[in-house]
A tleap script that builds the chain and sets N, CA, C and O, in Angstrom:
source leaprc.protein.ff14SB
mol = sequence {
  NMET THR LYS ASP SER ASN ILE LEU ALA ILE
  SER PRO MET CYS PRO ALA ALA MET CYS ARG
  THR LEU TRP GLU LEU SER ASP PHE GLN MET
  LEU ARG GLU LEU HIE ARG GLY TYR GLY SER
  VAL VAL TRP GLN ALA LYS CYS LYS LEU THR
  GLN GLU LEU VAL VAL LEU LYS LEU TYR CYS
  LEU GLU ASN GLN CYS ASP LEU GLN ARG VAL
  GLN ALA ARG ALA THR GLN LEU GLN LEU ARG
  ASP ARG THR LEU CPRO
}
set mol.1.N position { 26.748 -22.774 13.142 }
set mol.1.CA position { 26.319 -21.396 13.180 }
set mol.1.C position { 24.827 -21.338 12.883 }
set mol.1.O position { 24.375 -21.923 11.899 }
set mol.2.N position { 24.060 -20.648 13.709 }
set mol.2.CA position { 22.620 -20.529 13.554 }
set mol.2.C position { 22.276 -19.124 13.084 }
set mol.2.O position { 22.796 -18.137 13.605 }
set mol.3.N position { 21.398 -19.047 12.100 }
set mol.3.CA position { 20.926 -17.750 11.621 }
set mol.3.C position { 19.822 -17.254 12.539 }
set mol.3.O position { 19.110 -18.048 13.154 }
set mol.4.N position { 19.680 -15.913 12.628 }
set mol.4.CA position { 18.573 -15.339 13.386 }
set mol.4.C position { 17.276 -15.470 12.604 }
set mol.4.O position { 16.235 -15.788 13.179 }
set mol.5.N position { 17.328 -15.226 11.291 }
set mol.5.CA position { 16.153 -15.319 10.444 }
set mol.5.C position { 16.587 -15.393 8.992 }
set mol.5.O position { 17.647 -14.880 8.632 }
set mol.6.N position { 15.789 -16.017 8.170 }
set mol.6.CA position { 16.047 -16.028 6.739 }
set mol.6.C position { 14.816 -15.585 5.961 }
set mol.6.O position { 14.679 -15.902 4.780 }
set mol.7.N position { 13.928 -14.863 6.610 }
set mol.7.CA position { 12.687 -14.396 5.995 }
set mol.7.C position { 12.886 -13.001 5.425 }
set mol.7.O position { 13.358 -12.105 6.125 }
set mol.8.N position { 12.531 -12.813 4.166 }
set mol.8.CA position { 12.519 -11.472 3.581 }
set mol.8.C position { 11.171 -10.816 3.825 }
set mol.8.O position { 11.110 -9.635 4.166 }
set mol.9.N position { 10.104 -11.558 3.656 }
set mol.9.CA position { 8.757 -11.021 3.870 }
set mol.9.C position { 7.810 -12.187 4.121 }
set mol.9.O position { 8.028 -13.306 3.657 }
set mol.10.N position { 6.760 -11.890 4.865 }
set mol.10.CA position { 5.743 -12.903 5.142 }
set mol.10.C position { 4.383 -12.216 5.143 }
set mol.10.O position { 4.239 -11.105 5.653 }
set mol.11.N position { 3.407 -12.875 4.580 }
set mol.11.CA position { 2.064 -12.300 4.509 }
set mol.11.C position { 1.439 -12.239 5.899 }
set mol.11.O position { 1.615 -13.152 6.705 }
set mol.12.N position { 0.700 -11.149 6.180 }
set mol.12.CA position { -0.026 -11.093 7.457 }
set mol.12.C position { -1.096 -12.173 7.546 }
set mol.12.O position { -1.614 -12.445 8.629 }
set mol.13.N position { -1.430 -12.787 6.420 }
set mol.13.CA position { -2.446 -13.841 6.409 }
set mol.13.C position { -1.842 -15.232 6.605 }
set mol.13.O position { -2.542 -16.238 6.490 }
set mol.14.N position { -0.559 -15.284 6.896 }
set mol.14.CA position { 0.096 -16.568 7.123 }
set mol.14.C position { -0.522 -17.248 8.347 }
set mol.14.O position { -0.612 -16.631 9.409 }
set mol.15.N position { -0.949 -18.509 8.215 }
set mol.15.CA position { -1.518 -19.216 9.371 }
set mol.15.C position { -0.519 -19.277 10.526 }
set mol.15.O position { 0.679 -19.454 10.307 }
set mol.16.N position { -1.010 -19.132 11.741 }
set mol.16.CA position { -0.151 -19.108 12.929 }
set mol.16.C position { 0.744 -20.342 13.020 }
set mol.16.O position { 1.891 -20.243 13.457 }
set mol.17.N position { 0.236 -21.493 12.615 }
set mol.17.CA position { 1.013 -22.734 12.695 }
set mol.17.C position { 2.224 -22.721 11.771 }
set mol.17.O position { 3.160 -23.499 11.960 }
set mol.18.N position { 2.208 -21.846 10.778 }
set mol.18.CA position { 3.328 -21.783 9.838 }
set mol.18.C position { 4.325 -20.683 10.170 }
set mol.18.O position { 5.386 -20.620 9.549 }
set mol.19.N position { 4.023 -19.817 11.125 }
set mol.19.CA position { 4.920 -18.706 11.460 }
set mol.19.C position { 6.134 -19.226 12.217 }
set mol.19.O position { 6.010 -19.871 13.258 }
set mol.20.N position { 7.295 -18.933 11.676 }
set mol.20.CA position { 8.554 -19.294 12.320 }
set mol.20.C position { 9.634 -18.381 11.769 }
set mol.20.O position { 9.434 -17.731 10.743 }
set mol.21.N position { 10.764 -18.326 12.432 }
set mol.21.CA position { 11.816 -17.404 12.013 }
set mol.21.C position { 12.769 -18.012 10.996 }
set mol.21.O position { 13.400 -17.275 10.238 }
set mol.22.N position { 12.891 -19.318 10.957 }
set mol.22.CA position { 13.766 -19.966 9.993 }
set mol.22.C position { 12.968 -20.907 9.104 }
set mol.22.O position { 12.158 -21.702 9.579 }
set mol.23.N position { 13.212 -20.799 7.827 }
set mol.23.CA position { 12.533 -21.630 6.839 }
set mol.23.C position { 13.568 -22.428 6.075 }
set mol.23.O position { 14.681 -21.956 5.842 }
set mol.24.N position { 13.204 -23.626 5.689 }
set mol.24.CA position { 14.065 -24.468 4.875 }
set mol.24.C position { 13.227 -24.977 3.708 }
set mol.24.O position { 12.040 -25.260 3.867 }
set mol.25.N position { 13.836 -25.092 2.558 }
set mol.25.CA position { 13.096 -25.642 1.418 }
set mol.25.C position { 12.614 -27.057 1.718 }
set mol.25.O position { 11.588 -27.493 1.196 }
set mol.26.N position { 13.353 -27.768 2.557 }
set mol.26.CA position { 12.950 -29.130 2.908 }
set mol.26.C position { 11.653 -29.149 3.723 }
set mol.26.O position { 11.073 -30.217 3.920 }
set mol.27.N position { 11.181 -27.976 4.207 }
set mol.27.CA position { 9.899 -27.884 4.914 }
set mol.27.C position { 8.721 -28.009 3.954 }
set mol.27.O position { 7.577 -28.167 4.380 }
set mol.28.N position { 9.011 -27.936 2.646 }
set mol.28.CA position { 7.938 -27.863 1.655 }
set mol.28.C position { 8.084 -28.930 0.587 }
set mol.28.O position { 9.188 -29.339 0.229 }
set mol.29.N position { 6.937 -29.370 0.090 }
set mol.29.CA position { 6.891 -30.236 -1.082 }
set mol.29.C position { 6.545 -29.334 -2.263 }
set mol.29.O position { 5.448 -28.777 -2.317 }
set mol.30.N position { 7.463 -29.187 -3.200 }
set mol.30.CA position { 7.214 -28.353 -4.373 }
set mol.30.C position { 6.238 -29.077 -5.289 }
set mol.30.O position { 6.492 -30.210 -5.696 }
set mol.31.N position { 5.121 -28.430 -5.615 }
set mol.31.CA position { 4.087 -29.063 -6.430 }
set mol.31.C position { 4.200 -28.705 -7.906 }
set mol.31.O position { 4.180 -29.580 -8.772 }
set mol.32.N position { 4.319 -27.405 -8.183 }
set mol.32.CA position { 4.493 -27.013 -9.583 }
set mol.32.C position { 5.073 -25.611 -9.677 }
set mol.32.O position { 4.816 -24.742 -8.845 }
set mol.33.N position { 5.858 -25.433 -10.715 }
set mol.33.CA position { 6.449 -24.129 -10.979 }
set mol.33.C position { 5.385 -23.245 -11.627 }
set mol.33.O position { 4.774 -23.620 -12.628 }
set mol.34.N position { 5.173 -22.055 -11.035 }
set mol.34.CA position { 4.163 -21.128 -11.554 }
set mol.34.C position { 4.766 -20.091 -12.482 }
set mol.34.O position { 4.123 -19.675 -13.446 }
set mol.35.N position { 5.995 -19.668 -12.205 }
set mol.35.CA position { 6.635 -18.633 -13.023 }
set mol.35.C position { 8.139 -18.678 -12.815 }
set mol.35.O position { 8.627 -18.943 -11.716 }
set mol.36.N position { 8.861 -18.412 -13.897 }
set mol.36.CA position { 10.322 -18.324 -13.810 }
set mol.36.C position { 10.745 -17.030 -14.477 }
set mol.36.O position { 10.405 -16.777 -15.633 }
set mol.37.N position { 11.486 -16.214 -13.747 }
set mol.37.CA position { 12.029 -14.974 -14.272 }
set mol.37.C position { 13.537 -14.996 -14.167 }
set mol.37.O position { 14.130 -15.997 -13.765 }
set mol.38.N position { 14.154 -13.880 -14.532 }
set mol.38.CA position { 15.614 -13.809 -14.489 }
set mol.38.C position { 16.154 -13.954 -13.067 }
set mol.38.O position { 17.176 -14.605 -12.848 }
set mol.39.N position { 15.468 -13.349 -12.111 }
set mol.39.CA position { 16.002 -13.323 -10.760 }
set mol.39.C position { 15.251 -14.148 -9.736 }
set mol.39.O position { 15.644 -14.187 -8.570 }
set mol.40.N position { 14.167 -14.815 -10.150 }
set mol.40.CA position { 13.392 -15.586 -9.163 }
set mol.40.C position { 12.539 -16.651 -9.848 }
set mol.40.O position { 12.306 -16.623 -11.057 }
set mol.41.N position { 12.084 -17.594 -9.016 }
set mol.41.CA position { 11.174 -18.650 -9.460 }
set mol.41.C position { 10.036 -18.706 -8.443 }
set mol.41.O position { 10.276 -18.667 -7.237 }
set mol.42.N position { 8.804 -18.797 -8.927 }
set mol.42.CA position { 7.632 -18.876 -8.056 }
set mol.42.C position { 7.071 -20.294 -8.137 }
set mol.42.O position { 6.841 -20.829 -9.222 }
set mol.43.N position { 6.854 -20.891 -6.958 }
set mol.43.CA position { 6.370 -22.265 -6.869 }
set mol.43.C position { 5.077 -22.342 -6.058 }
set mol.43.O position { 4.888 -21.599 -5.095 }
set mol.44.N position { 4.209 -23.237 -6.457 }
set mol.44.CA position { 3.115 -23.661 -5.588 }
set mol.44.C position { 3.700 -24.830 -4.798 }
set mol.44.O position { 4.314 -25.730 -5.369 }
set mol.45.N position { 3.503 -24.806 -3.482 }
set mol.45.CA position { 4.096 -25.825 -2.630 }
set mol.45.C position { 3.137 -26.173 -1.494 }
set mol.45.O position { 2.143 -25.485 -1.262 }
set mol.46.N position { 3.464 -27.262 -0.793 }
set mol.46.CA position { 2.688 -27.672 0.375 }
set mol.46.C position { 3.630 -27.755 1.558 }
set mol.46.O position { 4.689 -28.378 1.477 }
set mol.47.N position { 3.239 -27.116 2.677 }
set mol.47.CA position { 4.018 -27.191 3.906 }
set mol.47.C position { 3.889 -28.607 4.463 }
set mol.47.O position { 2.778 -29.090 4.683 }
set mol.48.N position { 5.008 -29.264 4.689 }
set mol.48.CA position { 4.975 -30.639 5.198 }
set mol.48.C position { 4.459 -30.718 6.631 }
set mol.48.O position { 3.905 -31.740 7.034 }
set mol.49.N position { 4.638 -29.652 7.399 }
set mol.49.CA position { 4.205 -29.646 8.797 }
set mol.49.C position { 2.694 -29.451 8.927 }
set mol.49.O position { 2.035 -30.164 9.684 }
set mol.50.N position { 2.144 -28.475 8.178 }
set mol.50.CA position { 0.727 -28.118 8.340 }
set mol.50.C position { -0.167 -28.587 7.202 }
set mol.50.O position { -1.391 -28.532 7.318 }
set mol.51.N position { 0.425 -29.046 6.107 }
set mol.51.CA position { -0.300 -29.448 4.900 }
set mol.51.C position { -0.968 -28.259 4.184 }
set mol.51.O position { -1.792 -28.453 3.291 }
set mol.52.N position { -0.608 -27.034 4.582 }
set mol.52.CA position { -1.148 -25.831 3.933 }
set mol.52.C position { -0.542 -25.673 2.545 }
set mol.52.O position { 0.651 -25.911 2.353 }
set mol.53.N position { -1.371 -25.268 1.570 }
set mol.53.CA position { -0.865 -24.909 0.250 }
set mol.53.C position { -0.364 -23.478 0.306 }
set mol.53.O position { -1.033 -22.600 0.851 }
set mol.54.N position { 0.810 -23.243 -0.255 }
set mol.54.CA position { 1.436 -21.928 -0.217 }
set mol.54.C position { 2.031 -21.613 -1.585 }
set mol.54.O position { 2.135 -22.478 -2.455 }
set mol.55.N position { 2.414 -20.361 -1.747 }
set mol.55.CA position { 3.183 -19.940 -2.907 }
set mol.55.C position { 4.510 -19.407 -2.384 }
set mol.55.O position { 4.539 -18.547 -1.503 }
set mol.56.N position { 5.598 -19.918 -2.927 }
set mol.56.CA position { 6.942 -19.513 -2.518 }
set mol.56.C position { 7.630 -18.804 -3.669 }
set mol.56.O position { 7.582 -19.268 -4.809 }
set mol.57.N position { 8.266 -17.689 -3.378 }
set mol.57.CA position { 9.087 -17.003 -4.370 }
set mol.57.C position { 10.536 -17.154 -3.937 }
set mol.57.O position { 10.939 -16.657 -2.885 }
set mol.58.N position { 11.306 -17.841 -4.753 }
set mol.58.CA position { 12.698 -18.130 -4.449 }
set mol.58.C position { 13.578 -17.230 -5.304 }
set mol.58.O position { 13.469 -17.231 -6.530 }
set mol.59.N position { 14.447 -16.463 -4.659 }
set mol.59.CA position { 15.322 -15.532 -5.361 }
set mol.59.C position { 16.651 -16.184 -5.706 }
set mol.59.O position { 17.237 -16.892 -4.886 }
set mol.60.N position { 17.117 -15.945 -6.904 }
set mol.60.CA position { 18.436 -16.387 -7.353 }
set mol.60.C position { 19.369 -15.197 -7.176 }
set mol.60.O position { 19.539 -14.403 -8.101 }
set mol.61.N position { 19.973 -15.064 -6.005 }
set mol.61.CA position { 20.750 -13.871 -5.683 }
set mol.61.C position { 21.940 -13.668 -6.613 }
set mol.61.O position { 22.354 -12.533 -6.850 }
set mol.62.N position { 22.491 -14.750 -7.137 }
set mol.62.CA position { 23.624 -14.570 -8.049 }
set mol.62.C position { 23.206 -13.901 -9.355 }
set mol.62.O position { 24.059 -13.383 -10.076 }
set mol.63.N position { 21.910 -13.901 -9.673 }
set mol.63.CA position { 21.418 -13.243 -10.882 }
set mol.63.C position { 20.959 -11.805 -10.631 }
set mol.63.O position { 20.538 -11.110 -11.556 }
set mol.64.N position { 21.043 -11.373 -9.392 }
set mol.64.CA position { 20.607 -10.021 -9.042 }
set mol.64.C position { 21.769 -9.046 -9.227 }
set mol.64.O position { 22.932 -9.419 -9.076 }
set mol.65.N position { 21.446 -7.806 -9.551 }
set mol.65.CA position { 22.500 -6.791 -9.631 }
set mol.65.C position { 22.901 -6.393 -8.206 }
set mol.65.O position { 22.234 -6.772 -7.243 }
set mol.66.N position { 23.971 -5.644 -8.079 }
set mol.66.CA position { 24.468 -5.241 -6.762 }
set mol.66.C position { 23.407 -4.505 -5.959 }
set mol.66.O position { 23.261 -4.760 -4.763 }
set mol.67.N position { 22.660 -3.595 -6.586 }
set mol.67.CA position { 21.633 -2.837 -5.878 }
set mol.67.C position { 20.559 -3.758 -5.317 }
set mol.67.O position { 20.133 -3.582 -4.175 }
set mol.68.N position { 20.116 -4.735 -6.100 }
set mol.68.CA position { 19.090 -5.661 -5.623 }
set mol.68.C position { 19.599 -6.499 -4.456 }
set mol.68.O position { 18.843 -6.780 -3.525 }
set mol.69.N position { 20.871 -6.902 -4.489 }
set mol.69.CA position { 21.434 -7.674 -3.374 }
set mol.69.C position { 21.511 -6.821 -2.113 }
set mol.69.O position { 21.236 -7.306 -1.016 }
set mol.70.N position { 21.887 -5.547 -2.267 }
set mol.70.CA position { 21.944 -4.641 -1.118 }
set mol.70.C position { 20.544 -4.426 -0.555 }
set mol.70.O position { 20.361 -4.415 0.663 }
set mol.71.N position { 19.554 -4.257 -1.431 }
set mol.71.CA position { 18.173 -4.070 -0.970 }
set mol.71.C position { 17.670 -5.315 -0.237 }
set mol.71.O position { 17.002 -5.200 0.791 }
set mol.72.N position { 17.984 -6.484 -0.751 }
set mol.72.CA position { 17.560 -7.725 -0.089 }
set mol.72.C position { 18.206 -7.825 1.289 }
set mol.72.O position { 17.542 -8.197 2.257 }
set mol.73.N position { 19.481 -7.501 1.387 }
set mol.73.CA position { 20.176 -7.561 2.684 }
set mol.73.C position { 19.598 -6.532 3.651 }
set mol.73.O position { 19.434 -6.822 4.837 }
set mol.74.N position { 19.286 -5.329 3.156 }
set mol.74.CA position { 18.695 -4.292 4.015 }
set mol.74.C position { 17.339 -4.745 4.538 }
set mol.74.O position { 17.003 -4.498 5.696 }
set mol.75.N position { 16.565 -5.403 3.691 }
set mol.75.CA position { 15.262 -5.921 4.122 }
set mol.75.C position { 15.450 -6.965 5.210 }
set mol.75.O position { 14.710 -6.969 6.193 }
set mol.76.N position { 16.430 -7.852 5.050 }
set mol.76.CA position { 16.694 -8.864 6.073 }
set mol.76.C position { 17.051 -8.213 7.402 }
set mol.76.O position { 16.565 -8.630 8.453 }
set mol.77.N position { 17.895 -7.200 7.354 }
set mol.77.CA position { 18.303 -6.531 8.583 }
set mol.77.C position { 17.127 -5.810 9.248 }
set mol.77.O position { 17.007 -5.829 10.473 }
set mol.78.N position { 16.263 -5.177 8.456 }
set mol.78.CA position { 15.111 -4.475 9.011 }
set mol.78.C position { 14.127 -5.426 9.648 }
set mol.78.O position { 13.478 -5.081 10.636 }
set mol.79.N position { 14.007 -6.631 9.094 }
set mol.79.CA position { 13.040 -7.596 9.620 }
set mol.79.C position { 13.619 -8.477 10.718 }
set mol.79.O position { 12.885 -9.235 11.351 }
set mol.80.N position { 14.920 -8.387 10.951 }
set mol.80.CA position { 15.568 -9.274 11.921 }
set mol.80.C position { 14.929 -9.186 13.302 }
set mol.80.O position { 14.730 -10.209 13.956 }
set mol.81.N position { 14.608 -7.984 13.747 }
set mol.81.CA position { 14.065 -7.794 15.089 }
set mol.81.C position { 12.540 -7.838 15.140 }
set mol.81.O position { 11.943 -7.714 16.209 }
set mol.82.N position { 11.927 -8.012 13.993 }
set mol.82.CA position { 10.458 -8.067 13.922 }
set mol.82.C position { 9.975 -9.383 14.513 }
set mol.82.O position { 10.482 -10.450 14.166 }
set mol.83.N position { 9.013 -9.306 15.390 }
set mol.83.CA position { 8.456 -10.536 15.958 }
set mol.83.C position { 7.304 -10.999 15.113 }
set mol.83.O position { 6.488 -10.196 14.662 }
set mol.84.N position { 7.235 -12.287 14.896 }
set mol.84.CA position { 6.155 -12.873 14.113 }
set mol.84.C position { 4.922 -13.032 15.000 }
set mol.84.O position { 5.031 -13.227 16.211 }
set mol.85.N position { 3.751 -12.944 14.376 }
set mol.85.CA position { 2.517 -13.115 15.177 }
set mol.85.C position { 2.449 -14.470 15.825 }
set mol.85.O position { 1.484 -14.771 16.527 }
savepdb mol mol.pdb
quit
C-alpha cells in the first residue's frame, strides 16, 4: 500500500531538490536532538540525498490528545492535493 503523502507542513524555503511527497526518516542522518517535549522531538539532521542541513519536528501521535490527532489528520487531508514547488 502506497501513501499519497506524509507531509504535515513544509517551508516555502525548502530547496527544490528536497521537495517530495513522501518522506522517510531513513532519508536523514540525525545529528543532534534540539528539543524534546511531551508531544514532539526536534532534531537537527542532514538529508542523505542532498547533504542539506535541516530541522525535523517529529510528532509522537500516541502522546497527543484526541483533538490534536484530529487536527493533524485534517492538516494531512488539506495538504494531500497541494502540489509541491
